[in-house]
C-alpha positions as CSV (number, residue, x, y, z in Angstrom):
1,M,-74.3,33.2,-61.6
2,S,-71.4,33.0,-58.8
3,E,-71.9,32.4,-54.7
4,L,-71.4,35.1,-53.0
5,P,-68.7,35.2,-50.4
6,R,-69.3,34.8,-46.8
7,Y,-68.3,36.7,-44.3
8,E,-65.3,35.8,-41.6
9,Y,-67.2,34.8,-38.8
10,V,-70.3,33.0,-41.3
11,K,-66.3,30.9,-42.1
12,L,-65.3,30.6,-38.3
13,A,-69.2,29.8,-37.3
14,D,-69.6,27.1,-39.9
15,A,-66.7,25.5,-39.1
16,I,-67.2,25.4,-35.5
17,A,-70.6,24.2,-36.7
18,A,-68.6,21.3,-38.6
19,E,-66.9,20.7,-35.6
20,I,-70.0,20.1,-33.3
21,G,-71.1,17.8,-35.8
22,S,-68.3,15.5,-36.2
23,G,-68.2,15.0,-31.9
24,K,-64.9,16.8,-31.8
25,L,-66.8,19.2,-30.1
26,P,-69.5,17.5,-27.9
27,Q,-72.2,18.1,-26.1
28,G,-71.7,19.8,-22.7
29,A,-68.3,21.1,-23.9
30,A,-66.8,24.3,-23.9
31,L,-65.8,25.9,-26.4
32,P,-62.1,28.0,-26.5
33,G,-62.0,31.4,-24.7
34,E,-62.4,34.5,-26.7
35,R,-58.7,34.9,-27.4
36,A,-57.4,31.4,-27.7
37,M,-59.9,31.0,-30.6
38,T,-58.8,34.2,-32.2
39,E,-54.7,32.6,-32.1
40,L,-56.5,28.9,-32.9
41,Y,-58.2,30.3,-36.2
42,R,-56.2,33.5,-36.5
43,V,-58.8,36.4,-36.8
44,S,-59.7,38.8,-35.2
45,I,-62.0,39.2,-31.6
46,G,-64.7,40.9,-33.0
47,T,-65.1,37.6,-35.5
48,V,-65.3,35.5,-32.8
49,R,-67.5,36.9,-31.2
50,R,-69.6,37.4,-34.1
51,A,-69.5,33.9,-34.5
52,V,-70.5,33.1,-31.5
53,V,-73.6,35.1,-31.8
54,E,-74.3,33.5,-34.6
55,L,-73.7,29.7,-33.9
56,R,-75.7,30.7,-30.4
57,K,-78.4,32.2,-33.1
58,R,-78.5,28.3,-34.5
59,G,-79.2,27.0,-31.1
60,L,-75.4,25.6,-31.5
61,V,-74.2,26.7,-28.4
62,A,-76.0,29.0,-25.1
63,T,-73.3,31.7,-22.8
64,L,-72.8,31.5,-19.3
65,P,-72.1,35.1,-18.4
66,A,-68.4,34.5,-16.5
67,K,-68.4,30.4,-17.2
68,G,-68.1,30.5,-20.9
69,T,-69.5,29.2,-24.2
70,Y,-71.5,25.8,-24.0
71,V,-72.2,23.1,-26.8
72,I,-75.9,22.6,-26.1
73,G,-76.9,21.4,-29.9
74,M,-76.1,19.6,-32.9
75,P,-76.0,21.3,-36.1
76,E,-78.9,20.4,-38.8
77,P,-78.3,18.7,-41.7
78,S,-76.9,20.2,-44.9
79,G,-79.7,18.6,-47.1
80,D,-82.8,20.3,-44.7
81,A,-80.8,23.8,-44.1
82,P,-82.0,26.6,-45.5
83,E,-79.7,28.5,-47.9
84,Q,-77.6,31.6,-46.7
85,G,-80.8,34.1,-46.1
86,E,-83.6,32.5,-46.7
87,P,-86.3,32.4,-44.0
88,R,-86.5,28.7,-41.9
89,A,-89.5,27.1,-42.4
């Protein structure tokens, strides 16, 4: 069975999560602003916004109104993470 295509916002969230996991974006670091991320990752602002929501759901970032979005956690090891669409235990 072939793998289902992933949405662009999930790909972006995964890329940012990888940067957090690698230490490129350490805990406490601010993510670039929405407009900067649209240029950096060459995606729409809607994709950036949905990716940030996804990262918040994963517990990796927090957004402070009028302050920005900051790294607050580390991604789960890939071996223990549930597959897309599977509920977390």
